[in-house]
N, C-alpha and C positions, 0 to 999 in steps of 0.2 A: 462833504471832505472833511469838514471838523472831527466829524463822527468816525470815521475810517481813519484818520491821523490820531485820534485818540485811542483806539482799539490797537493799532500797531503798536502804539508807544506802551499800552499795558502790556502787551505781547512779550515786547523787547525786554521790558524790564522783568517780567516773571522769569524770562531765561537767561538775563544776563546777571542781575542784582539778587534774585531770592531763589536760590535752586532748590529749596525743601518745598515739600509737599505737604498739603494739607486734605486734599479731598479724596484721600484714600480710605479714611477711617470710617465714614460714613457707610459704605458698602460693608465693612468689616463687622461694624455695630449693627447692623440689619441682619449680617448672617450669624453672628451670635445670639442675637434676639429670638431667630427663628431656630436655632439648635437650643436654648432654655426653653422654647416653646414645647419642643419634641421630647427633650428632657422630662419636663413636667408631665407630659402624657405618657412616659414611661413610667414615671414613677407613680403615677395614678393607676395603671396599670398594675404595678409592681404591689401596691398596696392590696389588690385582690387575690393575688399569688401566695401561696404558702411553701408548695413544695421546694421551690427553688429559690425563696426569697434573698437568701444571703448571696448568693452567685448573682441575682439579678443585681441585688444594691452595689455588689462589687464592680459590675460593668458600669452602673451608673455614676458610680465616683470615679471610676476613671474618665468617663465622659466629661463629668465637670471638672475634673483636674486638667483635661483639654482645655476648656472653656477658660479657665483661670488663667492658664498659660497665654493664651491668645489676649484676654484683658491687659494682664501684667504688661504683653508686648506694646498693645496700645497705648497704655499709661506712660509706658517710657518715650515712647515716638510722641505722646503729648507735650511731655517734658522737654524733649529736645526742641519742640515746634516753639515752645513757650520761649525757651535760650533766642531760638533763632529771631523771634519778633522784636525779643529785648535788644539782640544787636541791631535789628533795622530800626527801631526807635531811637537808640543812641545813635545811630548814622544819620538820621535826620535831624537830631539836633545839630549837628554838625551840618548838616545840608541847608537847614535852616537860616544859620548865619549868612553863609552862602548866598542863599535865597536873597534875604535882606539886601546883601550888598548889589545883588544883580537886578533886584526891582530898581534900586536905585539908578543903577548903570542904567538899565532900559530905558526909563524916562529921561534920563540926561543924553543917551544916545540918539533916543527919538525926536528929542528936540535939536540936537544937532544935524539929524539927517533931514529934517526940513529947509534948515539954512545950507546945508552942503547942495542940495538941489538946488537952491536958488542961486548958489554961488556958481555953479555949474552953468546953469541957463546964462548968466550975466558975463561970465568970465571969458576973456578971450584963452587963456591958458587951459583949453578944456582937457587935454590929458591928464595933466598932473591933479587936477582938481576930479576928475572921474576915480582915479585911482584911492583919492581921500574918501570919495562918496561910496565906493564899494566898500572899503574898509569898515567904515561906520556902518553899513548895513549888514557885513559879516557879523561884526560886535552885536548889532540890534538882535539877528538872529540866534546867536548863540544864548544871549540873555533870554530870549522868548524860549529855548527849548529848554535850557535848564529849568525856569519857572515852570513849565508844563510837567518836565519830570519829577521835580520835586512834590508837586498837588498830586501827580497820579503816586508817586511812593506813599505819601500818607493816604491816600484813599484807599490803595490796595492793601496795605498793612492795616487800617481798619477794618475792612473787610475780614480779613483773616484772622483778627483779634475776635469779630463777632462769630465767625463759623467755628473757631478754637472753643467757644466759651460753648457753644451749643454741641459739639461734641462731649465737651466735660458734662455736660447737663444731660445729655442721653446716656453716658456710661455708668451715672451715680445709681439710677434705679436698677442698672444691668448688677453691677456690683452687690446691690442690696439684695437681690433675688438670688444671686451666687450665695452670698452668707446665708441667705434663708433656706436655700436648696442645702449647703453643707451643714447644718445644725440638724434639718430633717434627716438627713442620709446618716448622720452620726447617731441622732436618735434612732433610727431605724435598725440599724446593726447592732447599737446596745440594746435595744429591745429584743432582738432576734437572740442575741446572746443571752440574755436575762431569762427569754422566756426556754432557752434550751436549757439554762441552768436550774430554772425551777422546775422544769419538765423532768430533768434527771433527780432532783430531789425528791419529785413525787414518785417516781420509779423507786428510790432507794426506801421511801417512807411505806411503800405499798409491799415492797417485797420481802420482807421478814416474813409475813404469813404464807403470801401467794408463793413464793419461792419453796415455802416448806410444802406446800399444797403440790405444787408441780412437781418437786422431786418425788412425794409419794407417789403421784399417779404414774410416773415415768417408771418407778421402781416396779409398779405393778403387773407393769408388761413384762418383765424379764426378759429385756433386750437381751439377745445372744451377742456376745464379742467376737466368740471365736466360729470358724469355718467349719470345725469339726463335732459341732454341736448338731443335735436333731431337734432342737426348739426350733418352733417356728416364727414365732413374734408377729409375724405381720402377714398379707396375703395381698394379692393383685386381683382386687373384685372387679377390674375392668369387665370382666365376661359372666358377671354373676347379677341376676336379676334379684334385686332386692325384695319385689313385690308393689313396687309403688312407682310413681313419676311425678314430677320429675326428681332424680335422683344427683345428688352431688358429694364427692367426697374429695379428700385431699391426701395426695401421695408424696411422701418423705423418699428422699434419694439417700439411701445408704443408712449407717446407725450415726448415731450423734457423733461417736469418737473421731474418726479420720484423719488420724495422726499417724505418720510414719507409715510401715508397710502395709499395704493393703491386699489380705492374702487373697480374696478372688480377683483382684487385679494382678497379682504377681501370678496366679493362675493364667490368667489372659494373656499375660506379657511370654509367660514361656511358651503357651501354645502358638504366638505370633513368633517364636523362634530366639527370643531374648534368652541368653545364660543367667544363672544365679548371681553372677557379678554384675553384669549389667542391671538386673533388677534391683539388686542392694544399693547400686550407685543412684537410681532413679528414686528411690525413697528415703534414702539416708543421704543425702547429697555432699552434708558438710563433715562426714565422716570418714576414716581411710579404712580398707580392709587390710588387717595381718593374719598371716597365716600359719604362725607358729607359737600360739598363745598355750600357756602350761596347761596341758590336757589333765594332769593330777591335781589340779585345784578343786579342792572340797567345797560340797554345797549340803546345807541342811534345809529340808522342810519344816515347816510348822506341824507338821502330821508326826515326826519323828524319824522320817526316813534321812539318809546320808549316804554321801558316796562322791565320786569324783564328778567334773563337770559334765564330762561325755557321756557318765552311765545316767546322770539326771537328764541329760537331752534326748536321750533314747526312749524316756518314759513321758515324753511331752505328746498332748494329745489335740493339737490345735487347728490341724489341717488334715482332710480325709486322706486317707492311706491311697484311694483309688485314684487320686491325681496324677499318681505315678504311672498308670496305666492309659491315661487319657492325653498325654503329651505334656505333662505336668512337672517332670522330674525337678526341673529349675526351679519351680515355684518352692517344692519341698525343701531344696536345697538351702533357698533364701531364707524360707522360715527356720531351718535349723541353726543358721548363724544368727539371725535375729533373736531365736529363744535363748541360745548361748550367751548371746552377749547380753540380754536382758538381764538372765541369772545373774552373772558376773558383777554387773553395775550395781545390781541390788543391794549384793553383798557387801561390794565395797564402800559404798554410799552409808550402808548400815554401819559398819565399823567406823567410818569416818565421825559420826552422830554419836558413836558408842551405845548404840541398840543393839537387838537380837537380829541378827543378819539371816536368820531361817526366814526362808521365802513362801508365801502360801501357794496354795495348791489348786485354787479355783480361778475363775476367770478374773477376779483383783490382782491377780497376777499373772499367772497361767497355769492352763489347765494339765496336771500331772497326776499320773497314777503310778502306783507301785509296780506295776508289771509294763516290763518292755512291750513298745507298740509293735515293732517288728515291721518285716515288709518292706515296701517303697520307703517307707520312713526311717527304719535303720540304716537303709542303703545311703541315704541322702546325709544321717548323721556322722556316719564311717567316711563319707567321700570328702566332707567339709570339717573334718576333726581339725582341731586347733584353731578354725577359722573364727575370728573377732571383729566386729567394727567398733575402731578406736577413735574416741572424740576427746583431744585434749591430753592425749597419754594414757588415758584409762578407757576400760570397756564403755561405750556408750551407752547412753538412756533408750533403747531400740524399742519404741513405740510400735504398736501393731494391733490390726483390728480387722475383722471378717470383711467389711464393706464399706467402702468410703462414698459410694454414691457418685464415682466418676472424678473426685478431687481429693488432693491430699492437704487438708486444711493448713497444717502447721508450715507447708512451704508455699503456699496459695497457687497451687500448680492443678492444672489439668490432666487427669490419670487417663488419658486415651489416644489415639491415633489422630494425626492430621491437624493438629493444632487447636486453638481453642473450638469450641462449638459456637454455633451462632442460634442454637433454637433448642428446645426440650428434644424435638427429636433426632436433631443430630448429636445431642448429648446420651439419648438411648441407645443409638446406631453404633457409637464411636467410644463409648467405656470400656476400658479393659475388664471391668468388675461387672460388665452387664447380665453376666449369666449368674450372679447370685439372687438366691430366692429373697434377699433382703435391697437387692438394687433400687426398685422401684415400687412401692409398696403403701397401702393405706394400714394405719396400726389402730387395733382395737377391732371390736366387733359387736355386733348384738344379736341374740339368738332369734328375734322376733324376725328380723331383715335379714334371712339366709345367711347369718353368721358375717356378716358382711360390715364394713365400717361407712356405707352409704347414710347420709345426711336427707332429710326431708326438705324441700325448698324453704318451708317457713320456718325451719331449725337454723339453717345459714343466715336468713333474714333476721332472725333473734341475734347472732353470734354478732353481727355487723351493727345492728341496733344498740348493742352493749358496749361497742367498741365506740361507738359516737358518743354515748352518753357519758362513759368514764373520761373521754378525752375533753368533755364540757365541763364534769364535775368529777375528780378524783375522788371525792368522799361517798360517791355512790357504788365503789367497787365492793364494798362487804355486801352489797345486797345483790351481787351479781353472778354468782356461783352457780354450780348445776342445779337445773330443776329437779332432777330425779334423786338428789342427793340429800342429806341434811346438811344445813348451813354450817360451813366450818367456822364461821365466827360466831355463831349463835343467834345469828339475826333471820330477819325474814329474807327468803330470797325472790326476786322480784321475777312475776310470771313474764311472759311475751308481751301480754299487752300493757302491764303497768311498767315496763320500759320504755314502749312506746309513748304512753302518758308523760313519764317522767322527763322522757327527751323533749318532747313537746314542750313543757314547763320551763325546759334550759333552753328553749330557742330554737331547738334542732327540729329537723325533718326527719321522721323514721320513715325507711322504705317497707314494702308493704310484700315486694317479689321480688325476685332475681332474673333480671330482665338478660342483664349479661354478667359474666364475672371472668376474669383472667390473673394470671401471675405472671408478672415480669421478674427477670433474675440477670444479675451478673455474671456471666459466663466466664468470665476471665478468673474471678475468683470462687465462685460455685456458690452463690448465696442468694435467695429471694430477696428481691427488692421494694417490690410493690404488689398490691394485691388491687384491682381496680372492679368496683362494684357499681353497676348502673352507672357507669361515668365517673364515680367517687373513687377516689385514690387514696389507699391507706399503707401504711408501713407495714412492709411482710411480717418484720419482727413483734410489732405490735398487734397485729392480727393473729399471730401464732400463739402468743401467750393469752390474748382474750380467748380465742378457741381453748387452749387446754384447759382453763380455768372454767368453760361455760359449756362445752359440748356434753352430751351425754354420756353414759355410761362410761368406756374406758377409752373412747375415740380421741386421739391425739394426734399433733404433728410434732413429730421429734426432732427433727433435723434443722438447720440453716437454709436447706435447699429443698423446697416445695412446689407441688404443681397443683392444679385443680382439675377434675374431668366431672363431664357430666353423662347422665344417660336419660 
């Protein structure tokens, strides 16, 4: 009974006198500890990751901030509990004074209770004495209850103080761990940024010679920019046997330019039913069409020809005349407007700079010949006479090229039907310029292999190994040029086996064969993102640069969007 009474009094006291809680934190601290363990595992995993390291660290930082927020709430809760305990202790000081008087009163009433009981037994006036006895008993019980309550208050507050100290001691290592993780995360992000910056610096320091070499190699391909040229430039070798297997080739989408009007794309749009104004709006969305520009504005070429803008446009040879007979008159008209605008813009910009406004007659500007082209082209020029694309009040800079490979680079837009593609197959099927001979092809050729750009497996192995080597030690780059050409740096060019040897020295593991190879791309912007070889992923841009510096003969990847083929 005493134990039951004691338990009842404790529960009553907790509910009545001390409404604040202390037991909640233990579960929360356990939960936080578990979260920190999970965070530590995630951090350990992120150390091994490279491709998405910064993104992972950002997520981990968010998790850590959430944990910090929880700990901060618990710390505030502990402060409130300490305040409540202090109030309880202050209350007990007052209760202690009452307790002292009640203890004295208890013993005083206890002695009187015995005398009162004896008087009840001996007295004749039983009723009066019984009332006095009952009153004394009530006072005695009140004193006893008060004594027990105060004692329990003291015990309960002492327990809460012990528990609070335990929570505080458990919280300290968690806070220390959070600080440690915060420092680690900050260091990781900083390291990632420093690495990126150092990598950029390395690229800049290496680019002087290498970019010159790359520019020379691309120039040697004579890449056609005009749809009207007969120059081939590249081939689709998928159906050609190079005489060996396994064969691997890298196919580029379109020519490198990819800005403004896509000539073959305009042709595809015209055949799909779009008119010239719709086509112009797609390729020059930030410009407006004006239809009454001065047709007598004079134009001079750097070959000595001069005449009105309309006479000039009649002599532009940028697109085939035959398109007009194949459902593409709208494409010819759109091209006429683009060519007219380009020439006017060229003249105005040159005059503002105070330089000779004479326009060149090659693909460097636009293909011009002294004789009028006639036919469908002349019709397109006449029917759009005075039409000019305006940007900021003046004729705009209307760039254009033969083939964009399905994307308009300067506005980041897919140039095809039914929204962005989700694969190379959908891109090949839905791009408006898919009929272009430069839409999807491999650039360069070797006569020894049926005039194709197919590579042997060991040649691709070597390119991958050079990429891994130069990423480990950028100083090796000057030894990693084409093995079939003199070294442009005047140094030794390392062989396939030498590259493997050096890679092992640097702690790398060279590959010996191509088990699997694939290219992934961002089909929203039209850029290859990664190339994966035997399960290892590399930046597509880095691979392309390494390929163009190491691949034999004149084999090259020339654009930002490319794929790999095997046979």
